[in-house]
C-alpha positions in Angstrom: 115.0 119.0 53.2 118.4 119.3 51.5 118.5 121.5 48.3 122.2 121.6 47.7 123.0 121.4 43.9 119.4 122.1 42.8 119.3 124.9 40.1 116.5 127.1 39.3 116.6 128.5 35.8 114.4 131.5 36.3 115.4 132.5 39.7 113.7 132.1 43.2 110.7 129.7 43.3 107.3 131.4 43.2 106.2 129.2 46.1 106.3 130.3 49.7 107.9 128.2 52.5 105.1 126.7 54.4 105.5 127.3 58.2 101.9 126.9 59.4 99.0 124.6 58.8 95.2 124.2 59.6 93.4 121.0 59.0 89.8 120.3 58.3 87.8 117.2 57.4 86.2 117.1 54.0 83.3 114.7 53.5 83.7 113.0 50.1 80.9 112.3 47.7 80.1 108.6 47.0 82.8 106.9 45.0 85.6 108.9 46.4 88.0 108.1 49.3 87.4 110.2 52.4 90.2 111.5 54.5 91.7 114.6 56.1 92.5 117.4 53.5 95.2 119.9 54.6 94.6 123.5 53.9 97.9 125.0 54.6 98.4 128.7 54.9 101.8 130.4 55.4 101.3 133.2 57.9 104.4 134.9 56.7 103.6 134.8 53.0 102.3 138.0 51.2 98.6 137.1 50.4 98.3 140.4 48.5 101.1 139.5 46.3 99.5 136.2 45.4 96.1 137.6 45.0 97.3 140.2 42.5 98.3 137.3 40.2 95.2 135.2 40.9 92.1 136.9 42.2 90.0 135.6 45.2 92.6 133.1 46.2 92.1 134.2 49.9 88.5 133.1 49.8 87.6 129.7 51.3 85.4 127.7 49.0 83.7 124.3 49.4 86.0 121.4 49.0 85.8 119.5 45.7 85.5 115.8 45.6 88.5 114.5 47.6 90.9 111.7 46.3 91.0 110.1 43.0 87.6 108.3 42.2 87.3 104.6 42.8 85.1 103.9 39.9 86.7 106.1 37.2 90.2 104.9 36.5 93.0 107.3 35.7 94.3 107.1 32.2 96.9 110.0 32.0 99.0 112.1 34.4 100.9 115.3 34.1 103.6 116.7 36.4 104.3 120.4 36.9 106.9 122.1 38.8 105.5 121.2 42.2 102.0 119.9 41.5 100.4 117.1 39.6 97.2 116.5 37.4 95.4 113.3 36.6 92.9 112.6 33.8 90.3 109.9 34.2 88.6 107.6 31.6 85.3 109.7 32.1 87.1 112.9 31.1 87.5 114.5 34.6 90.7 116.3 35.8 92.0 116.0 39.4 94.9 118.2 40.8 97.1 118.4 43.9 100.2 120.0 45.2 101.4 123.6 45.1 98.7 126.2 44.4 100.4 129.6 44.7 99.1 130.7 41.3 95.8 128.8 41.2 97.2 126.0 39.0 95.1 123.4 41.0 91.8 125.2 40.1 89.0 126.5 42.2 88.5 123.1 44.0 91.6 123.9 46.2 90.7 126.5 48.9 94.3 127.0 49.8 96.5 129.8 48.4 99.6 127.6 49.1 98.9 123.9 48.5 96.4 120.9 48.7 98.0 117.6 49.6 95.5 115.2 48.1 93.7 115.1 44.6 90.7 117.5 44.2 88.4 117.7 41.3 89.2 120.7 39.0 85.9 122.5 38.8 84.7 124.9 35.9 85.5 122.6 33.0 82.6 122.1 30.5 80.0 119.6 31.3 79.2 117.3 28.4 82.6 117.8 26.8 84.9 115.5 28.5 88.7 116.3 28.8 90.9 114.1 26.5 94.3 115.6 27.2 96.2 117.6 29.9 99.5 119.5 30.6 101.2 121.0 33.6 103.7 123.7 33.5 105.5 125.8 36.2 102.3 127.4 37.5 99.6 127.0 34.8 97.6 124.0 33.6 96.0 123.1 30.2 93.2 120.8 29.2 91.8 119.8 25.8 88.2 118.5 25.5 86.8 116.1 23.1 85.4 118.9 20.8 89.0 120.3 20.5 88.6 123.3 22.8 91.5 124.2 25.1 91.1 125.5 28.6 93.7 127.0 30.8 94.0 128.1 34.5 96.7 129.4 36.9 99.5 131.9 36.3 99.0 134.3 33.4 101.8 136.9 33.9 103.3 136.0 30.6 100.0 135.4 28.6 100.4 131.6 29.1 96.6 131.2 29.4 96.0 132.4 26.0 93.1 134.7 26.5 94.7 137.9 25.6 95.3 139.1 29.1 97.8 138.9 32.0 95.3 138.2 34.7 95.6 134.8 36.3 92.6 132.6 37.0 91.7 129.8 39.4 88.9 128.7 37.2 89.5 127.4 33.6 89.3 130.0 30.9 88.9 129.4 27.2 92.0 129.7 25.1 91.2 132.1 22.4 92.2 132.3 18.7 92.6 128.5 18.1 91.0 127.2 14.8 87.5 125.8 15.3 87.7 123.9 12.0 90.8 122.1 13.0 90.4 120.7 16.6 93.2 120.6 19.1 94.2 117.1 20.1 97.2 117.7 22.4 98.8 120.4 24.5 102.2 121.0 26.3 103.1 123.5 28.9 106.6 125.0 29.7 107.5 127.4 32.5 105.6 130.3 31.0 104.5 129.3 27.5 102.0 126.9 26.1 101.7 124.8 23.0 98.8 123.1 21.1 98.7 120.6 18.3 95.8 120.2 15.9 94.3 117.2 14.3 95.9 118.1 11.0 99.3 118.5 12.5 99.6 122.2 12.9 101.2 123.7 16.0 100.2 126.9 17.8 101.9 128.5 20.8 101.5 131.4 23.1 102.8 133.0 26.3 106.3 133.9 27.3 108.7 134.2 24.2 111.9 135.7 25.7 113.8 132.8 24.1 111.7 132.2 21.1 110.0 129.3 22.7 106.7 130.4 21.2 108.2 130.2 17.7 108.1 134.0 17.0 110.9 136.4 16.6 110.6 139.8 18.3 108.0 140.0 21.0 108.8 138.6 24.5 105.0 138.0 25.3 102.5 136.5 22.9 99.1 136.6 24.6 97.2 134.7 22.1 97.9 131.6 20.1 100.0 132.0 16.9 100.9 129.4 14.2 104.5 128.1 14.5 106.0 128.6 11.1 108.9 126.7 9.5 107.9 123.1 10.2 108.4 120.8 7.2 105.5 121.0 4.7 104.2 117.5 4.0 105.2 116.1 7.3 102.6 116.9 9.8 103.5 117.1 13.5 102.3 114.1 15.5 103.5 115.1 19.1 104.6 118.2 21.0 106.5 118.7 24.3 107.7 121.8 26.2 110.8 122.4 28.4 111.4 125.4 30.6 112.0 127.8 27.6 112.2 125.5 24.7 109.8 123.4 22.5 110.2 120.1 20.7 107.9 118.7 18.0 107.9 115.2 16.5 106.6 114.7 12.9 104.7 111.7 11.6 107.8 110.6 9.8 109.7 110.5 13.0 111.7 113.7 12.6 112.4 116.0 15.6 112.3 119.9 15.4 113.2 122.3 18.2 112.9 126.0 19.0 113.6 128.4 21.9 116.5 128.5 24.3 119.7 126.9 23.5 121.9 127.8 26.4 122.8 124.3 27.3 122.3 122.6 24.0 118.7 121.7 24.4 117.8 122.3 20.8 120.2 119.5 19.7 121.9 121.7 17.2 125.5 123.0 17.0 124.9 126.7 17.9 124.9 128.7 21.0 122.0 131.1 20.0 118.3 130.8 20.8 116.0 130.1 17.8 112.7 131.7 17.3 111.9 129.3 14.4 112.0 125.4 14.3 115.3 123.7 13.5 115.9 120.0 12.8 117.6 118.2 15.7 120.8 116.9 14.4 122.7 113.6 14.8 119.6 111.4 15.5 119.9 108.1 13.6 118.4 108.7 10.1 117.2 105.1 9.6 115.5 104.7 13.0 112.6 107.2 13.4 111.7 108.6 16.7 108.6 107.2 18.3 108.2 109.3 21.5 109.7 112.8 22.6 110.0 114.6 26.0 111.5 118.0 26.9 113.2 118.4 30.3 113.7 121.8 31.8 116.9 122.4 29.8 117.4 119.1 27.8 115.7 116.9 25.2 114.9 113.2 25.2 113.7 110.9 22.3 112.8 107.1 22.2 113.5 105.6 18.9 111.6 102.7 17.3 114.3 100.1 18.0 113.7 100.8 21.7 116.8 102.9 22.4 116.8 106.5 23.9 118.7 109.5 22.8 119.4 112.5 25.1 120.9 116.0 24.7 121.3 119.3 26.5 122.1 120.0 30.1 124.1 117.3 32.1 124.6 119.0 35.4 123.1 116.0 37.3 123.8 113.2 34.8 120.4 113.6 33.2 121.8 112.8 29.7 122.2 109.1 31.0 125.8 108.7 29.9 129.2 109.0 31.5 131.3 110.3 28.6 130.0 113.9 28.5 130.6 117.0 30.7 128.3 119.6 31.8 126.2 119.7 28.6 126.1 118.4 25.1 124.1 119.5 22.0 124.7 116.2 20.3 122.2 113.5 20.8 123.6 110.2 22.0 122.2 106.9 23.5 121.3 106.7 27.2 123.3 104.0 29.0 121.9 101.3 31.3 118.5 100.7 29.6 117.6 97.0 28.9 118.2 95.9 25.3 115.6 93.2 25.3 112.8 95.3 26.6 112.7 98.4 24.4 111.6 101.9 25.6 108.2 103.1 24.4 107.6 106.2 26.3 109.9 108.9 27.9 109.4 111.7 30.3 111.7 114.5 31.6 111.7 116.8 34.7 113.9 119.6 35.8 117.2 117.6 36.0 116.2 114.0 35.6 114.5 111.6 33.1 112.2 108.6 33.0 111.7 105.8 30.5 108.9 103.2 30.2 109.5 99.9 28.5 107.1 97.8 26.5 106.7 95.4 29.4 105.7 98.3 31.7 109.0 98.7 33.7 110.2 102.3 34.6 113.7 103.3 34.5 115.2 106.7 35.7 118.4 108.8 35.8 119.8 112.2 36.7 119.3 114.2 39.9 117.9 112.4 42.9 118.3 114.7 45.9 114.5 114.3 46.6 114.2 110.6 45.6 112.7 111.4 42.2 114.5 108.4 40.7 112.5 106.0 43.0 115.6 103.8 43.8 115.3 103.7 47.5 118.1 106.2 48.1 118.9 109.9 47.2 122.1 109.3 45.1 122.2 110.9 41.5 122.4 108.4 38.8 124.5 109.0 35.6 123.1 106.1 33.8 119.6 104.5 33.8 118.5 102.6 36.9 115.4 100.6 37.7 112.7 102.3 39.8 112.3 100.2 42.8 108.9 98.7 44.2 107.9 97.4 40.8 105.6 96.0 39.6 102.9 98.1 41.4 100.6 95.0 41.3 100.0 95.9 37.6 101.8 97.0 34.4 102.8 100.7 34.1 101.2 102.4 31.0 102.2 106.0 31.4 104.7 108.1 33.3 105.3 111.8 33.9 108.1 113.8 35.4 107.9 117.2 37.3 110.3 119.5 38.9 111.6 116.9 41.3 108.8 114.2 41.4 107.5 111.4 39.3 104.3 109.9 38.5 103.1 106.5 37.0 99.7 105.2 35.9 99.1 101.4 35.9 96.8 99.5 33.5 94.2 99.2 36.2 94.0 103.1 36.6 96.0 103.4 39.8 98.5 106.3 40.2 101.8 106.1 42.1 104.2 108.9 42.9 107.6 109.5 44.3 110.2 112.2 44.9 109.8 115.7 46.4 106.6 116.2 48.3 107.1 119.6 50.0 103.8 120.9 48.6 101.9 117.6 48.6 102.6 116.9 45.0 102.8 113.1 45.7 99.0 113.1 46.7 99.5 110.8 49.6 98.0 113.3 52.2 101.5 114.1 53.6 104.3 116.5 52.9 107.0 113.9 53.4 109.2 113.2 50.3 109.7 109.5 49.3 112.4 107.7 47.3 110.1 104.9 46.7 106.7 104.8 44.9 103.5 105.6 47.1 100.0 105.2 45.9 98.3 108.6 45.2 95.0 109.3 47.0 95.7 106.7 49.7 97.2 108.4 52.8 98.8 106.3 55.4 96.4 104.3 57.7 93.5 105.0 55.3 
């Protein structure tokens, strides 16, 4: 697979190159599709190194339910660096793709990858999950009671339990206010963010660039309140990039903190910020309705249906042709339909997605793995329509990962396209696709 032009902000990937595979057949419980599950082990990978980060990864466990459930529709998805999560209406979480740090949970027996959806085991029974987030190598889930659980890599304290020990099973994030339940979470490369019902923001994990909202310490192992947000205007949404964080208030204002190396905070400065700053040059009379953080850029959908982008533009992910390598000044994305306004946005490593009110998906930026879904592998400097639409139904949610994309339809089906080296498309193969494929339905099933 060609990788020319792909940048890695934090150095070499954590994931091993897979050169060997073993296959076993897993019988699925009633209500799940049944098909072959690849349990892929790299014989050249250092199992000991992986096991030091996540204990007992080398043990083979019984397979979790295989494939997305047929009777419990998916309502939300999250795309990590090389893996995917799905949340069902019944509050269950499924995971697939890379698993080098245990980010898929204990249901995946492989220390490298699982190529079809598996149920994440160990989340509390009787307290359904209501929100999910996927980072570089760790995952987050919020339950109906407002508790937060985390699993996967913890080398920077991103699991929020006060240690640096990774976990394949969900652990409770400690130190969050029980009297103010969490309603949403976001995951960056090595940091985590939580939003409470009252609009307060907490963060923890890696803080080298101030992305946790604290000055000084480079690691924050337990949640801390993010100070400096506007009093009287509670936060309504949060999103996390590689090493920066964005927050949207109920009045439609956007705040940012963390790394500013390529203008991803949307302010005229070259220095990282450990406290929130207001994103400048967004239209003052047109509040923001949705927000997304790419690896090193930011993205906002306004109430008039337009989209503004700022930050890195190395692959055209700002969606306009009049800028160079990066821009700290938000400006409109070109190529989106004027008569069908955007309601939701998502951003991956170096590409972006937009979902319109009618359920159409548009994409722009890097496309070397087909993550734009255009039927080719050419980068796009302005928005282009994802091909293969409609998927038999209207799209209601989208997510963007390292180099792959996910979409959920109104009937609960999940589609994926882009990079698939670790099975993050969930179709039972490791073949990348520049057109949407249905997740959980391998070829010839």
